[in-house]
Residue, then its C-alpha position, 0 to 999 in steps of 0.5 A: m166555755i171561755s174562762e178568760p179574766f175580766r179586766i177591771t180598771v179602777n179610777d182610770r189608774l189601777e187595772i185588775e184582772a179577775q176570774p169569773t169565779d172570783a165573785q164566788q169568794l165574796d160574801v155579799v148581803v143586799n141590805e134593805d136600803g139597797s146597799f151591800h155588805i161585803l166580806k172578802d178575806g175577813k174584811a168588811f166593806h160597805a158599798v152603795l152603787v152610785e151610778a151604773d152605765y151598763a152599755s159602757r160597763m162603767f159603775t161608780f160605787r161608794i165603798n166605805g166612804n170612798r168613791i170608786t169608779t170601775k170599768i169592766a171589760d170581758h174577753y169579747a170587749r177587749l177583742i172588739q177594742q183590739m180589732g178597732l171595731s169600737v172606733g166610732g162606737a159613740q155615734k149619735v143615735n137619731v131614732v128610737k125604735a121599739p125594742m119589743p112588740g107592745l102597747v104604748l101606755q104613755v108618751v112623755a116626750t113632746i115634739g121640740q122638747e130638749v132631752q138629756k140622756g136618761d130622760t124618759l121618752l115613753i112607756l111601753e107595755a110588753m108581756k104585762m110589764e111596763n118598760v120605760i124607754k129613755a133617751t140614750g143621748d142628748g137632743r131635740v125631739k123632731s117627731i113622734a111616730v106613735q101615740k098612746g094606746a098604739a100597738v107597736e112591733k119590734g124595730q118600729l120607729l117610735i121617736e126621731f131626733e133632729g140632726 
Protein backbone atom coordinates (compact mmCIF):
# COMPACT_ATOMS: atom_id res chain seq x y z
CA MET A 1 0.00 0.00 0.00
CA ILE A 2 1.41 3.38 -1.02
CA SER A 3 1.52 5.90 1.81
CA GLU A 4 2.84 8.76 -0.26
CA PRO A 5 1.52 12.18 0.73
CA PHE A 6 -1.10 14.15 -1.11
CA ARG A 7 0.09 17.48 -2.47
CA ILE A 8 -2.51 20.19 -1.87
CA THR A 9 -2.14 23.54 -3.62
CA VAL A 10 -4.07 26.33 -1.91
CA ASN A 11 -5.12 29.44 -3.88
CA ASP A 12 -2.34 28.71 -6.43
CA ARG A 13 0.21 30.01 -3.89
CA LEU A 14 0.73 27.65 -1.00
CA GLU A 15 1.67 24.00 -1.36
CA ILE A 16 1.04 21.56 1.48
CA GLU A 17 1.85 17.87 1.76
CA ALA A 18 -0.58 15.77 3.78
CA GLN A 19 -0.45 12.11 4.67
CA PRO A 20 -3.60 10.03 4.04
CA THR A 21 -3.84 9.53 7.83
CA ASP A 22 -3.88 13.31 8.55
CA ALA A 23 -7.65 13.44 7.98
CA GLN A 24 -8.09 11.18 11.00
CA GLN A 25 -6.85 14.02 13.21
CA LEU A 26 -9.79 16.20 12.20
CA ASP A 27 -13.10 16.22 14.05
CA VAL A 28 -15.67 16.89 11.29
CA VAL A 29 -19.43 17.25 11.74
CA VAL A 30 -21.73 17.69 8.74
CA ASN A 31 -24.46 20.22 9.53
CA GLU A 32 -28.06 19.87 8.32
CA ASP A 33 -27.47 22.58 5.68
CA GLY A 34 -24.54 20.63 4.19
CA SER A 35 -21.85 22.85 5.71
CA PHE A 36 -19.12 21.44 7.94
CA HIS A 37 -17.98 22.17 11.48
CA ILE A 38 -14.32 21.20 11.79
CA LEU A 39 -12.08 21.02 14.87
CA LYS A 40 -8.33 20.90 14.30
CA ASP A 41 -5.76 21.36 17.06
CA GLY A 42 -8.38 22.94 19.33
CA LYS A 43 -9.50 25.49 16.70
CA ALA A 44 -13.01 25.56 15.21
CA PHE A 45 -13.71 26.17 11.53
CA HIS A 46 -16.96 26.58 9.61
CA ALA A 47 -16.61 25.31 6.03
CA VAL A 48 -18.93 25.28 3.02
CA LEU A 49 -18.11 23.49 -0.24
CA VAL A 50 -18.77 26.14 -2.92
CA GLU A 51 -17.56 24.32 -6.07
CA ALA A 52 -16.25 20.84 -6.83
CA ASP A 53 -14.58 19.65 -10.01
CA TYR A 54 -13.91 16.02 -9.18
CA ALA A 55 -12.26 15.23 -12.51
CA SER A 56 -9.51 17.81 -12.01
CA ARG A 57 -9.58 17.47 -8.19
CA MET A 58 -10.24 21.18 -7.67
CA PHE A 59 -12.44 22.26 -4.78
CA THR A 60 -13.47 25.71 -3.61
CA PHE A 61 -14.51 26.20 -0.01
CA ARG A 62 -15.63 29.12 2.10
CA ILE A 63 -13.86 28.61 5.43
CA ASN A 64 -14.72 31.07 8.21
CA GLY A 65 -15.81 33.50 5.49
CA ASN A 66 -12.62 33.20 3.38
CA ARG A 67 -12.76 31.71 -0.12
CA ILE A 68 -10.16 28.94 -0.50
CA THR A 69 -9.48 27.04 -3.72
CA THR A 70 -7.59 23.77 -3.46
CA LYS A 71 -6.14 21.36 -5.99
CA ILE A 72 -5.29 17.92 -4.71
CA ALA A 73 -2.71 15.66 -6.35
CA ASP A 74 -1.95 12.17 -5.12
CA HIS A 75 1.07 10.04 -5.90
CA TYR A 76 -0.41 8.78 -9.19
CA ALA A 77 -1.45 12.23 -10.42
CA ARG A 78 2.08 13.51 -9.78
CA LEU A 79 3.59 10.55 -11.66
CA ILE A 80 1.35 11.21 -14.66
CA GLN A 81 2.34 14.88 -14.63
CA GLN A 82 6.06 14.06 -14.29
CA MET A 83 5.83 11.65 -17.23
CA GLY A 84 4.21 14.35 -19.37
CA LEU A 85 1.09 12.26 -19.94
CA SER A 86 -1.24 15.03 -18.83
CA VAL A 87 -0.28 17.13 -21.84
CA GLY A 88 -3.24 17.28 -24.18
CA GLY A 89 -5.49 16.00 -21.42
CA ALA A 90 -7.90 18.85 -22.06
CA GLN A 91 -9.00 17.53 -25.42
CA LYS A 92 -12.51 18.39 -26.45
CA VAL A 93 -14.93 15.50 -26.07
CA ASN A 94 -17.23 15.26 -29.10
CA VAL A 95 -19.34 12.31 -27.99
CA VAL A 96 -21.14 11.18 -24.87
CA LYS A 97 -21.36 7.43 -24.35
CA ALA A 98 -23.36 5.45 -21.82
CA PRO A 99 -21.26 4.96 -18.68
CA MET A 100 -23.25 1.80 -17.86
CA PRO A 101 -26.13 -0.25 -19.24
CA GLY A 102 -29.52 1.24 -18.49
CA LEU A 103 -32.77 2.75 -19.70
CA VAL A 104 -33.11 6.31 -21.04
CA LEU A 105 -35.72 8.01 -18.82
CA GLN A 106 -35.52 11.45 -20.38
CA VAL A 107 -33.62 13.23 -23.15
CA VAL A 108 -33.19 16.87 -22.10
CA ALA A 109 -30.88 18.07 -24.88
CA THR A 110 -32.10 18.87 -28.39
CA ILE A 111 -30.28 18.85 -31.73
CA GLY A 112 -28.68 22.22 -32.39
CA GLN A 113 -28.79 23.24 -28.73
CA GLU A 114 -25.81 25.11 -27.30
CA VAL A 115 -24.79 23.50 -24.02
CA GLN A 116 -22.32 24.48 -21.38
CA LYS A 117 -20.21 22.32 -19.11
CA GLY A 118 -22.46 20.86 -16.42
CA ASP A 119 -25.74 21.18 -18.35
CA THR A 120 -27.99 18.13 -18.09
CA LEU A 121 -28.12 16.17 -21.37
CA LEU A 122 -30.19 13.15 -20.41
CA ILE A 123 -31.26 10.96 -17.51
CA LEU A 124 -30.33 7.29 -17.52
CA GLU A 125 -31.80 4.73 -15.12
CA ALA A 126 -29.38 2.02 -14.08
CA MET A 127 -29.71 -0.36 -11.14
CA LYS A 128 -32.90 1.44 -10.06
CA MET A 129 -31.03 4.74 -9.73
CA GLU A 130 -31.41 7.84 -11.87
CA ASN A 131 -28.09 9.00 -13.32
CA VAL A 132 -27.96 12.53 -14.69
CA ILE A 133 -25.61 12.64 -17.69
CA LYS A 134 -24.09 16.12 -17.97
CA ALA A 135 -22.03 17.93 -20.59
CA THR A 136 -18.30 17.74 -19.89
CA GLY A 137 -17.66 20.92 -21.88
CA ASP A 138 -19.28 23.63 -23.96
CA GLY A 139 -20.60 22.81 -27.43
CA ARG A 140 -23.51 22.39 -29.83
CA VAL A 141 -25.47 19.15 -30.01
CA LYS A 142 -25.01 17.60 -33.48
CA SER A 143 -27.05 14.42 -33.03
CA ILE A 144 -28.88 12.39 -30.43
CA ALA A 145 -28.57 8.64 -30.93
CA VAL A 146 -31.18 7.53 -28.37
CA GLN A 147 -34.72 8.35 -27.40
CA LYS A 148 -36.79 8.13 -24.23
CA GLY A 149 -37.44 4.52 -23.26
CA ALA A 150 -34.43 3.11 -25.14
CA ALA A 151 -32.29 0.45 -23.49
CA VAL A 152 -28.57 1.21 -23.84
CA GLU A 153 -25.40 -0.79 -23.31
CA LYS A 154 -22.23 0.46 -21.65
CA GLY A 155 -20.19 2.47 -24.16
CA GLN A 156 -23.12 3.03 -26.54
CA LEU A 157 -23.19 6.42 -28.27
CA LEU A 158 -25.79 8.73 -26.72
CA ILE A 159 -25.05 12.24 -28.00
CA GLU A 160 -22.61 13.71 -30.52
CA PHE A 161 -21.36 17.31 -30.55
CA GLU A 162 -20.24 19.43 -33.50
CA GLY A 163 -16.57 19.84 -34.34
